[in-house]
ROFIZA-119897 format. One record per residue: residue number from 1; residue in three letters; x, z, y of N, C-alpha, C, O in turn. Coordinates in Angstrom, 2 decimals. Each point is the difference from the previous one (the first is absolute). Layout:
<NUM "Ala" <X Z Y> <X Z Y> <X Z Y> <X Z Y>>
...
//
This chain:
<1 "Met" <2.87 -10.19 -4.66> <0.23 1.38 -0.39> <1.19 0.56 0.78> <-0.04 1.16 0.43>>
<2 "Lys" <1.07 -1.95 -0.24> <1.19 0.45 0.72> <-0.36 0.39 1.42> <0.50 1.00 0.51>>
<3 "Arg" <-1.37 -1.79 0.15> <-0.39 0.25 1.39> <-0.68 1.36 0.14> <0.30 0.75 0.92>>
<4 "Ile" <-1.22 -0.43 -1.82> <-0.70 1.27 0.06> <0.95 1.15 -0.30> <-0.07 1.04 0.65>>
<5 "Ser" <0.97 -1.20 -1.62> <0.97 1.04 -0.32> <0.88 0.31 1.20> <0.28 1.16 0.29>>
<6 "Ile" <0.16 -2.21 0.41> <0.83 0.20 1.18> <-0.80 0.68 1.09> <0.51 0.89 0.68>>
<7 "Leu" <-1.77 -1.29 -0.50> <-0.87 0.62 0.99> <-0.18 1.48 -0.30> <0.10 0.83 0.90>>
<8 "Leu" <-0.35 -0.49 -2.16> <-0.19 1.40 -0.37> <1.28 0.79 0.20> <-0.04 1.16 0.41>>
<9 "Leu" <1.16 -1.78 -0.71> <1.29 0.66 0.23> <0.15 0.27 1.49> <0.43 1.08 0.40>>
<10 "Phe" <-0.78 -2.07 0.43> <0.07 0.14 1.45> <-0.92 1.12 0.49> <0.37 0.76 0.89>>
<11 "Leu" <-1.55 -0.67 -1.46> <-0.95 1.03 0.42> <0.35 1.37 -0.56> <-0.63 1.00 0.37>>
<12 "Gly" <1.63 -0.93 -1.25> <0.40 1.27 -0.57> <-0.88 0.48 -1.13> <0.03 1.18 -0.34>>
<13 "Leu" <-0.81 -2.08 -0.25> <-0.91 0.41 -1.07> <0.63 -0.16 -1.38> <-0.54 0.49 -0.99>>
<14 "Met" <1.68 -1.18 0.92> <0.71 -0.16 -1.27> <1.48 0.25 0.24> <0.50 -0.21 1.10>>
<15 "Ser" <0.17 0.64 -2.11> <1.44 0.14 0.08> <0.63 -1.28 -0.52> <-0.68 -0.82 -0.62>>
<16 "Leu" <1.98 0.65 0.86> <0.70 -1.16 -0.54> <-0.08 -0.04 -1.51> <-0.13 -1.08 -0.58>>
<17 "Ser" <0.21 2.23 -0.07> <-0.07 0.02 -1.46> <-1.38 -0.42 -0.49> <-0.11 -0.62 -1.06>>
<18 "Ala" <-0.95 0.94 1.82> <-1.34 -0.43 -0.39> <-0.13 -1.51 0.08> <-0.66 -0.62 -0.84>>
<19 "Val" <1.28 0.02 1.86> <-0.02 -1.46 0.12> <0.71 -0.61 -1.20> <-0.48 -0.96 -0.59>>
<20 "Ala" <1.63 1.52 0.23> <0.78 -0.52 -1.12> <-0.73 0.19 -1.32> <0.10 -0.85 -0.89>>
<21 "Gln" <-0.83 1.95 0.74> <-0.67 0.31 -1.26> <-1.40 -0.59 -0.09> <-0.62 0.06 -1.06>>
<22 "Lys" <0.12 -0.64 2.14> <-1.38 -0.44 0.07> <-0.41 -0.90 -1.16> <-1.08 0.16 -0.57>>
<23 "Ser" <1.94 -1.09 0.21> <-0.37 -0.94 -1.06> <0.01 0.65 -1.37> <-0.47 -0.61 -0.97>>
<24 "Lys" <0.99 1.81 0.86> <0.09 0.68 -1.28> <-1.15 0.97 -0.24> <-0.05 0.65 -1.05>>
<25 "Leu" <-0.89 -0.54 2.01> <-1.11 0.93 -0.14> <-0.90 -0.39 -1.16> <-0.24 -1.19 -0.24>>
<26 "Ser" <-0.22 2.16 -0.47> <-0.93 -0.23 -1.10> <-1.39 0.40 0.45> <-0.17 1.05 0.62>>
<27 "Pro" <-0.85 -1.87 -0.91> <-1.36 0.36 0.42> <-0.62 1.11 -0.82> <-1.18 0.32 0.19>>
<28 "Lys" <1.92 0.28 -1.10> <-0.54 1.09 -0.80> <-0.26 1.21 0.89> <0.65 0.16 1.04>>
<29 "Lys" <-1.59 0.67 -1.43> <-0.25 1.24 0.72> <0.84 1.10 -0.65> <-0.54 1.00 -0.48>>
<30 "Ala" <1.84 -1.19 0.49> <0.91 0.95 -0.63> <0.17 1.22 0.89> <-0.02 -0.09 1.22>>
<31 "Val" <0.19 1.22 -1.85> <0.26 1.24 0.74> <1.52 0.12 0.12> <0.72 -0.10 -0.99>>
<32 "Thr" <-0.26 0.31 2.21> <1.44 0.15 0.23> <0.23 1.22 0.88> <-0.93 0.56 0.57>>
<33 "Lys" <2.18 -0.17 -0.48> <0.36 1.10 0.89> <0.77 -0.56 1.18> <0.90 -0.83 -0.18>>
<34 "Thr" <-1.24 1.27 1.37> <0.72 -0.41 1.20> <1.06 1.05 0.29> <0.13 0.99 -0.72>>
<35 "Lys" <0.64 -1.22 1.80> <1.06 0.93 0.38> <-0.51 1.42 0.22> <0.71 0.97 -0.24>>
<36 "Ser" <-1.95 -0.86 0.70> <-0.55 1.33 0.27> <-0.60 0.63 -1.25> <-0.66 1.04 0.09>>
<37 "Ser" <0.88 -1.65 -1.24> <-0.51 0.48 -1.29> <-1.52 -0.03 -0.09> <-0.58 0.65 -0.88>>
<38 "Thr" <-0.05 -1.38 1.77> <-1.45 -0.13 -0.06> <-0.32 -1.17 -0.92> <0.58 -1.07 0.15>>
<39 "Gln" <-1.49 1.26 -1.08> <-0.37 -1.10 -0.87> <-0.89 -0.98 0.75> <-0.88 0.39 0.77>>
<40 "Thr" <1.14 -1.69 -1.00> <-0.79 -1.03 0.64> <-0.47 -1.02 -1.04> <0.56 -0.12 -1.09>>
<41 "Lys" <-1.59 -0.62 1.49> <-0.48 -1.13 -0.79> <0.12 -1.26 0.84> <0.05 0.06 1.23>>
<42 "Phe" <0.01 -1.19 -1.90> <0.13 -1.29 0.65> <-1.36 -0.68 0.04> <-0.71 -0.04 -1.00>>
<43 "Tyr" <0.34 -0.48 2.16> <-1.25 -0.76 0.14> <0.34 -1.36 0.58> <0.73 -0.10 0.98>>
<44 "Lys" <-1.26 -0.95 -1.58> <0.22 -1.35 0.50> <-1.32 -0.62 0.37> <-0.89 -0.15 -0.84>>
<45 "Gly" <0.75 -0.22 2.11> <-1.15 -0.74 0.48> <0.32 -1.48 -0.05> <1.02 -0.40 -0.56>>
<46 "Ala" <-1.89 -0.42 1.14> <0.21 -1.44 -0.01> <1.28 -0.38 0.75> <0.76 -0.85 -0.46>>
<47 "Trp" <-0.51 1.48 1.61> <1.12 -0.39 0.86> <0.86 1.18 0.42> <0.76 -0.10 0.97>>
<48 "Phe" <-0.86 1.20 -1.68> <0.80 1.19 0.34> <0.18 0.86 -1.24> <-0.68 -0.17 -1.01>>
<49 "Ser" <1.63 1.08 1.11> <0.13 1.05 -1.00> <0.45 1.27 0.71> <0.66 -0.05 1.04>>
<50 "Val" <-1.03 1.19 -1.61> <0.39 1.30 0.55> <0.20 0.98 -1.16> <-0.45 -0.23 -1.12>>
<51 "Arg" <1.14 1.30 1.43> <0.11 1.13 -0.91> <-0.79 1.13 0.65> <0.10 0.24 1.20>>
<52 "Tyr" <-0.89 0.45 -2.03> <-0.84 1.07 0.52> <0.15 1.21 -0.91> <0.39 -0.15 -1.16>>
<53 "Pro" <-0.70 1.36 1.66> <0.15 1.20 -0.83> <-0.80 -0.12 -1.30> <-1.15 -0.44 0.01>>
<54 "Ala" <1.76 0.82 -1.12> <-0.61 -0.13 -1.32> <-1.29 0.80 -0.12> <-0.87 -0.35 -0.80>>
<55 "Ser" <0.73 1.40 1.56> <-1.21 0.82 -0.08> <-1.17 -0.60 0.78> <-1.13 0.46 -0.15>>
<56 "Phe" <1.37 -1.48 0.98> <-1.05 -0.63 0.79> <-0.78 -0.99 -0.86> <0.51 -0.52 -0.99>>
<57 "Lys" <-1.76 0.26 1.40> <-0.84 -0.98 -0.69> <0.02 -1.30 0.80> <-0.34 -0.02 1.18>>
<58 "Ala" <0.72 -1.08 -1.84> <0.03 -1.32 0.64> <-1.36 -0.67 -0.13> <-0.65 0.09 -1.04>>
<59 "Gln" <0.23 -0.77 2.11> <-1.26 -0.74 0.00> <0.25 -1.35 0.65> <0.33 -0.07 1.18>>
<60 "Ser" <-0.50 -1.02 -1.95> <0.12 -1.35 0.55> <-1.22 -0.29 0.86> <-1.12 0.38 -0.34>>
<61 "Glu" <1.34 -1.05 1.47> <-1.09 -0.36 0.91> <0.21 -1.41 0.51> <1.12 -0.52 -0.04>>
<62 "Met" <-2.15 -0.10 0.52> <0.02 -1.34 0.58> <0.67 -1.04 -0.89> <1.20 -0.26 0.14>>
<63 "Pro" <-1.94 -0.34 -1.05> <0.56 -1.06 -0.84> <0.66 -1.08 0.86> <-0.52 -0.37 1.05>>
<64 "Ser" <1.66 -0.11 -1.50> <0.75 -0.99 0.74> <-0.65 -1.37 -0.09> <-0.43 -0.43 -1.07>>
<65 "Lys" <0.37 -0.26 2.20> <-0.52 -1.37 0.02> <1.10 -1.01 -0.32> <-0.29 -1.16 -0.31>>
<66 "Thr" <1.54 1.61 0.38> <1.12 -0.92 -0.19> <0.92 0.39 -1.16> <0.89 -0.77 -0.35>>
<67 "Gly" <-1.10 1.92 -0.24> <0.91 0.49 -1.03> <-0.42 -0.25 -1.43> <0.71 0.36 -0.93>>
<68 "Gly" <-1.84 -0.97 0.73> <-0.46 -0.27 -1.35> <-0.94 1.07 -0.51> <-0.14 1.06 0.60>>
<69 "Pro" <-0.51 -1.35 -1.74> <-0.98 0.94 -0.57> <0.64 1.35 -0.36> <1.11 0.06 -0.51>>
<70 "Gly" <-1.85 0.99 0.80> <0.46 1.34 -0.37> <1.10 0.56 0.88> <0.61 1.00 -0.36>>
<71 "Thr" <-0.34 -1.63 1.51> <1.02 0.53 0.92> <-0.69 0.51 1.27> <-1.10 -0.43 0.33>>
<72 "Tyr" <1.77 1.33 0.36> <-0.60 0.67 1.16> <0.94 0.00 1.20> <1.22 0.07 -0.15>>
<73 "Asp" <-1.82 -0.18 1.35> <0.76 0.03 1.25> <0.12 1.41 0.57> <0.73 0.22 0.96>>
<74 "Ser" <-1.45 0.73 -1.55> <-0.02 1.35 0.55> <-0.11 1.02 -1.13> <-0.56 -0.27 -1.06>>
<75 "Ala" <1.10 1.45 1.33> <-0.11 1.10 -0.97> <0.07 1.32 0.74> <0.58 0.10 1.09>>
<76 "Thr" <-1.18 0.92 -1.70> <0.10 1.36 0.52> <0.53 0.91 -1.10> <-0.14 -0.30 -1.19>>
<77 "Phe" <0.75 1.39 1.61> <0.62 0.95 -0.93> <-0.37 1.40 0.48> <0.44 0.43 1.07>>
<78 "Thr" <-1.25 0.26 -1.85> <-0.58 1.28 0.43> <0.66 1.17 -0.70> <0.23 -0.03 -1.21>>
<79 "Ser" <0.07 1.07 1.98> <0.65 1.20 -0.52> <-0.91 0.71 -1.00> <-1.22 -0.16 0.04>>
<80 "Pro" <1.81 0.96 -0.95> <-0.81 0.70 -1.01> <-1.05 0.93 0.61> <-1.07 0.19 -0.58>>
<81 "Asp" <1.38 0.39 1.74> <-0.97 0.90 0.63> <-0.99 -0.75 0.91> <-0.89 0.62 0.57>>
<82 "Gly" <1.06 -1.94 -0.44> <-0.93 -0.83 0.77> <0.13 0.12 1.50> <-0.86 -0.51 0.72>>
<83 "Thr" <1.90 1.17 -0.22> <0.11 0.22 1.44> <0.74 -1.10 0.74> <-0.09 -0.09 1.23>>
<84 "Val" <0.84 -0.75 -1.96> <0.80 -1.05 0.63> <-0.14 -1.29 -0.81> <-0.03 0.02 -1.23>>
<85 "Thr" <-0.06 -1.14 1.94> <-0.02 -1.33 -0.63> <0.99 -0.89 0.72> <-0.08 -0.15 1.22>>
<86 "Phe" <1.02 -0.44 -1.97> <0.91 -0.99 0.55> <-0.68 -1.36 -0.15> <-0.70 -0.24 -0.98>>
<87 "Cys" <0.90 -0.65 1.95> <-0.66 -1.30 -0.01> <1.00 -1.12 0.27> <0.96 0.18 0.75>>
<88 "Ile" <-1.19 -1.32 -1.37> <0.78 -1.20 0.28> <-0.92 -1.21 -0.05> <-0.87 -0.10 -0.87>>
<89 "Tyr" <1.06 -0.81 1.80> <-0.72 -1.26 0.04> <1.01 -1.07 0.34> <0.62 0.06 1.06>>
<90 "Ala" <-0.44 -1.03 -1.94> <0.99 -1.04 0.22> <-0.48 -1.33 -0.59> <0.38 -0.35 -1.12>>
<91 "Pro" <-1.22 -0.37 1.85> <-0.50 -1.29 -0.49> <1.01 -1.10 0.29> <1.01 0.22 0.67>>
<92 "Lys" <-1.27 -1.39 -1.17> <0.83 -1.16 0.32> <-0.82 -0.93 0.88> <-1.20 -0.20 -0.23>>
<93 "Tyr" <1.84 -0.37 1.24> <-0.62 -0.96 0.91> <-1.16 0.60 0.79> <-1.03 -0.65 0.18>>
<94 "Ser" <1.19 1.87 0.28> <-1.04 0.61 0.83> <0.66 0.87 1.06> <1.01 0.64 -0.26>>
<95 "Thr" <-1.59 -0.63 1.43> <0.48 0.90 1.05> <-1.15 0.84 0.54> <0.11 0.60 1.07>>
<96 "Thr" <-1.21 -0.56 -1.81> <-1.17 0.76 0.42> <-0.05 1.33 -0.75> <0.00 0.04 -1.23>>
<97 "Ile" <-0.04 1.05 1.99> <-0.09 1.33 -0.58> <-1.48 0.30 -0.27> <-0.80 -0.03 0.93>>
<98 "Pro" <0.43 0.31 -2.19> <-1.42 0.26 -0.30> <-0.51 1.29 0.65> <0.47 1.09 -0.32>>
<99 "Lys" <-1.41 -1.23 1.23> <-0.55 1.14 0.72> <-0.70 0.98 -0.94> <0.01 1.21 0.24>>
<100 "Glu" <-0.62 -1.73 -1.32> <-0.71 0.89 -0.93> <0.94 0.96 -0.71> <-0.43 1.07 -0.45>>
<101 "Leu" <1.70 -1.42 0.33> <0.96 0.90 -0.64> <0.81 0.81 1.01> <0.28 1.18 -0.23>>
<102 "Phe" <0.09 -1.81 1.33> <0.97 0.62 0.90> <-0.50 0.22 1.43> <0.77 0.43 0.85>>
<103 "Gly" <-2.03 -0.70 -0.58> <-0.52 0.18 1.35> <0.51 -1.08 0.93> <0.64 -0.96 -0.43>>
<104 "Asp" <-0.92 1.12 1.72> <0.46 -1.00 0.98> <0.69 0.67 1.18> <-0.11 -0.45 1.14>>
<105 "Asn" <0.81 1.53 -1.43> <0.66 0.79 1.05> <1.48 -0.29 0.15> <0.72 0.80 0.61>>
<106 "Phe" <-0.23 -1.91 -1.14> <1.44 -0.28 0.05> <0.46 -0.31 1.41> <-0.65 -0.74 0.74>>
<107 "Val" <1.78 1.33 -0.38> <0.62 -0.23 1.30> <1.35 -0.64 -0.24> <0.85 0.56 -0.70>>
<108 "Asp" <-0.63 -1.74 1.28> <1.29 -0.67 -0.14> <1.03 0.80 0.77> <-0.16 0.27 1.19>>
<109 "Thr" <1.23 0.11 -1.88> <1.00 0.85 0.64> <1.37 -0.63 0.10> <0.83 0.42 0.81>>
<110 "Glu" <-0.57 -1.43 -1.64> <1.34 -0.58 0.02> <-0.05 -1.46 -0.42> <-0.51 -0.33 -1.06>>
<111 "Lys" <1.05 -0.52 1.91> <0.15 -1.41 -0.36> <1.41 -0.17 -0.53> <0.97 0.34 0.68>>
<112 "Arg" <-0.86 -0.86 -1.89> <1.28 -0.14 -0.68> <0.66 -1.32 0.40> <-0.69 -0.96 0.37>>
<113 "Pro" <2.02 0.90 -0.43> <0.72 -1.22 0.37> <-0.41 -1.23 -0.81> <0.05 -1.12 0.52>>
<114 "Glu" <-0.46 1.30 -1.77> <-0.37 -1.14 -0.84> <-1.44 -0.46 0.25> <-0.49 -0.91 -0.67>>
<115 "Gly" <-0.19 1.53 1.65> <-1.35 -0.44 0.36> <-1.11 0.88 -0.52> <-1.15 -0.19 0.37>>
<116 "Gly" <1.47 1.15 -1.21> <-1.01 0.89 -0.55> <-0.37 1.12 0.96> <0.70 0.25 0.98>>
<117 "Ile" <-1.80 0.40 -1.29> <-0.48 1.11 0.83> <-0.26 1.19 -0.90> <-0.65 -0.13 -1.04>>
<118 "Thr" <1.14 1.29 1.43> <-0.27 1.24 -0.70> <-1.10 0.73 0.77> <0.08 0.15 1.22>>
<119 "Ser" <-1.09 0.31 -1.95> <-1.14 0.71 0.60> <-0.24 1.29 -0.76> <0.32 0.12 -1.18>>
<120 "Tyr" <-0.89 0.86 1.87> <-0.32 1.28 -0.62> <-1.44 0.37 0.29> <-0.57 -0.42 1.01>>
<121 "Ser" <0.01 1.20 -1.90> <-1.36 0.48 0.18> <-0.11 1.38 -0.64> <0.47 0.20 -1.12>>
<122 "Ser" <-1.08 0.72 1.81> <-0.24 1.33 -0.56> <-1.34 0.49 0.55> <-0.21 0.02 1.22>>
<123 "Phe" <-0.69 0.38 -2.12> <-1.34 0.41 0.42> <-0.66 0.77 -1.13> <0.45 -0.03 -1.15>>
<124 "Tyr" <-1.52 0.73 1.49> <-0.80 0.67 -1.02> <-1.08 -0.98 -0.47> <-0.70 -0.59 0.82>>
<125 "Ser" <0.57 0.44 -2.13> <-0.99 -0.91 -0.56> <-1.14 0.78 -0.65> <0.23 0.72 -0.97>>
<126 "Pro" <-1.45 -0.84 1.49> <-1.15 0.63 -0.65> <-0.22 -0.57 -1.41> <-0.47 0.70 -0.90>>
<127 "Lys" <0.81 -1.99 0.72> <-0.17 -0.64 -1.31> <0.84 0.70 -1.07> <-0.49 0.29 -1.09>>
<128 "Tyr" <1.75 -0.02 1.41> <0.90 0.65 -0.96> <0.04 1.52 0.15> <0.56 0.70 -0.85>>
<129 "Lys" <-1.14 -0.19 1.93> <0.01 1.43 0.31> <1.42 0.55 0.05> <0.31 1.05 -0.55>>
<130 "Arg" <0.55 -1.80 1.23> <1.40 0.40 0.15> <0.66 -0.77 1.13> <-0.53 -1.00 0.49>>
<131 "Thr" <1.68 1.49 -0.08> <0.80 -0.67 1.01> <0.72 -1.16 -0.67> <0.54 0.15 -1.10>>
<132 "Cys" <-0.53 -1.29 1.76> <0.64 -1.21 -0.53> <1.12 -0.40 0.96> <-0.21 -0.09 1.20>>
<133 "Ser" <1.39 -0.15 -1.74> <1.14 -0.45 0.79> <0.61 -1.20 -0.68> <0.41 0.06 -1.17>>
<134 "Tyr" <-0.34 -1.19 1.91> <0.49 -1.24 -0.58> <1.04 -0.65 0.90> <-0.01 0.17 1.22>>
<135 "Met" <0.89 -0.93 -1.84> <0.96 -0.85 0.70> <-0.24 -1.41 -0.53> <-0.08 -0.20 -1.21>>
<136 "Ala" <-0.05 -0.76 2.11> <-0.19 -1.39 -0.41> <1.12 -0.84 0.59> <0.44 0.22 1.13>>
<137 "Tyr" <0.01 -1.17 -1.91> <0.95 -0.99 0.50> <-0.63 -1.36 -0.26> <-0.42 -0.29 -1.12>>
<138 "Arg" <0.36 -0.54 2.14> <-0.55 -1.34 -0.18> <0.78 -1.00 0.83> <0.52 0.30 1.08>>
<139 "Cys" <-0.46 -1.50 -1.62> <0.67 -1.10 0.69> <-0.90 -1.23 -0.14> <-0.12 -0.57 -1.08>>
<140 "Glu" <-0.49 0.18 2.18> <-0.91 -1.15 0.00> <0.74 -1.28 -0.41> <-0.53 -0.84 -0.72>>
<141 "Glu" <1.75 0.72 1.18> <0.81 -1.21 -0.25> <0.20 -0.28 -1.48> <-0.03 -1.16 -0.43>>
<142 "Thr" <0.23 2.21 -0.36> <0.25 -0.18 -1.44> <-1.20 0.43 -0.85> <0.09 0.00 -1.23>>
<143 "Ala" <-1.21 0.35 1.86> <-1.20 0.47 -0.71> <0.35 1.14 -0.96> <-0.32 -0.04 -1.19>>
<144 "Phe" <0.99 1.05 1.74> <0.49 1.12 -0.79> <-0.59 1.29 0.54> <-0.04 0.21 1.21>>
<145 "Leu" <-0.42 0.65 -2.12> <-0.61 1.27 0.39> <0.16 1.02 -1.10> <-0.09 -0.32 -1.19>>
<146 "Tyr" <0.34 1.55 1.58> <-0.20 1.12 -0.92> <-0.40 1.22 0.81> <0.38 0.15 1.16>>
<147 "Val" <-1.16 0.72 -1.80> <-0.43 1.27 0.59> <0.36 1.08 -1.00> <-0.30 -0.12 -1.19>>
<148 "Ile" <0.94 1.16 1.66> <0.33 1.13 -0.86> <-0.40 1.27 0.74> <0.14 0.08 1.22>>
<149 "Gly" <-0.64 0.90 -1.95> <-0.42 1.21 0.68> <-0.50 1.06 -0.94> <0.14 -0.09 -1.22>>
<150 "Leu" <-0.73 1.12 1.82> <-0.55 1.08 -0.81> <-1.24 0.58 0.67> <-0.21 -0.13 1.20>>
<151 "Arg" <-0.59 0.77 -2.04> <-1.21 0.71 0.44> <0.15 1.43 -0.50> <0.37 0.22 -1.15>>
<152 "Tyr" <-0.65 0.75 2.01> <0.16 1.40 -0.42> <-1.09 0.88 0.59> <-0.52 -0.27 1.08>>
<153 "Thr" <0.20 1.33 -1.81> <-1.10 0.88 0.40> <0.42 1.01 1.06> <-0.78 0.31 0.90>>
<154 "Thr" <2.00 0.20 -1.00> <0.51 1.00 0.95> <1.47 -0.27 0.28> <0.67 -0.70 -0.75>>
<155 "Tyr" <-0.19 1.27 1.82> <1.42 -0.14 0.31> <0.85 0.65 -1.09> <1.09 -0.48 -0.30>>
<156 "Glu" <-1.57 1.56 -0.29> <0.72 0.66 -1.09> <0.15 -0.94 -1.20> <1.04 -0.03 -0.65>>
<157 "Ala" <-2.09 -0.74 0.36> <0.07 -0.98 -1.10> <1.02 -1.07 0.33> <0.78 -0.41 -0.86>>
<158 "Phe" <-0.78 -0.05 2.12> <1.00 -0.98 0.43> <1.41 0.54 -0.21> <0.85 -0.68 -0.56>>
<159 "Glu" <-0.61 1.91 1.01> <1.33 0.62 -0.14> <0.39 0.14 -1.48> <1.16 -0.20 -0.36>>
<160 "Lys" <-2.11 0.54 -0.48> <0.26 0.20 -1.43> <0.52 -1.28 -0.67> <0.86 0.07 -0.88>>
<161 "Tyr" <-1.39 -1.22 1.30> <0.34 -1.27 -0.66> <0.88 -0.92 0.86> <0.19 -1.17 -0.34>>
<162 "Lys" <0.33 1.68 1.44> <0.77 -0.82 0.92> <1.23 -0.64 -0.65> <0.27 -1.18 0.22>>
<163 "Lys" <0.48 1.93 -1.02> <1.20 -0.55 -0.64> <-0.37 -1.08 -1.01> <0.70 -1.02 -0.10>>
<164 "Gln" <-1.78 1.22 -0.65> <-0.43 -1.02 -0.96> <-0.46 -1.27 0.74> <0.23 -1.11 -0.48>>
<165 "Tyr" <-0.87 1.29 1.64> <-0.43 -1.15 0.78> <1.20 -0.79 0.53> <0.00 -1.23 -0.02>>
<166 "Asp" <1.01 1.94 0.48> <1.22 -0.68 0.47> <0.63 -0.81 -1.13> <0.43 -1.14 0.21>>
<167 "Ala" <-0.36 1.71 -1.41> <0.56 -0.72 -1.15> <-0.88 -1.20 -0.35> <0.52 -1.07 -0.34>>
<168 "Phe" <-1.83 1.23 0.42> <-0.95 -1.09 -0.25> <0.27 -1.16 0.97> <0.09 -1.15 -0.43>>
<169 "Lys" <0.03 1.45 1.73> <0.26 -1.04 1.00> <1.31 -0.73 -0.30> <0.07 -1.22 0.07>>
<170 "Lys" <0.95 1.98 -0.39> <1.33 -0.59 -0.25> <0.02 -0.86 -1.27> <0.84 -0.88 -0.13>>
<171 "Ser" <-1.75 1.13 -0.79> <-0.01 -0.75 -1.25> <-0.72 -1.35 0.12> <0.09 -0.82 -0.91>>
<172 "Leu" <-0.79 0.59 2.01> <-0.78 -1.22 0.15> <0.86 -1.25 -0.06> <0.99 -0.13 0.73>>
<173 "Leu" <-1.37 -0.78 -1.61> <0.61 -1.34 -0.06> <-1.12 -1.00 0.16> <-1.06 0.13 -0.61>>
<174 "Leu" <1.29 -1.14 1.45> <-0.98 -1.06 0.22> <0.52 -1.30 -0.60> <1.20 -0.28 0.05>>
<175 "Tyr" <-2.10 -0.50 -0.61> <0.38 -1.25 -0.66> <-0.65 -1.18 0.70> <-1.09 0.11 0.56>>
<176 "Asp" <1.78 -1.23 -0.59> <-0.61 -1.21 0.55> <-0.18 -1.07 -1.06> <-0.44 -1.11 0.31>>
<177 "Asp" <0.78 1.41 -1.54> <-0.27 -0.95 -1.10> <-0.23 0.73 -1.30> <-0.24 -0.64 -1.03>>
//
């Protein structure tokens, strides 16, 4: 767990206080207020947790093969107007990005000092009828992977939910046990 927390801190996805508070997280779907006064809910997957806007609808996807019964490696969070969906995929012991969920358009853009690779993908999906933009981080050496992103119908929808998406990304915590 410490290794992933340090990695996330290095990648800028967690703050020092989030690392310190990580063990105190409650898996409840409690509604809280963030600094921007936006209400959020807590979602815990098999190997990750995130906070998402309280008005969004959470949908668990992809049952976990390693997290036990009733746990999931992926989830989506859809805006009340249906124009934007935030996505997260964080399995354990896998470095394969599921093409059925995220396509196969990832371009490796940055090799990290610890051996990981950051990749990005952005394309229009006829399946979802929206633009999909994803960031993936994977490390073959440690069998570590996560994909985070969003799907949106129009650029205006993207702009409308951009701040909530940034908060969603920053809230991501990954677990290794």
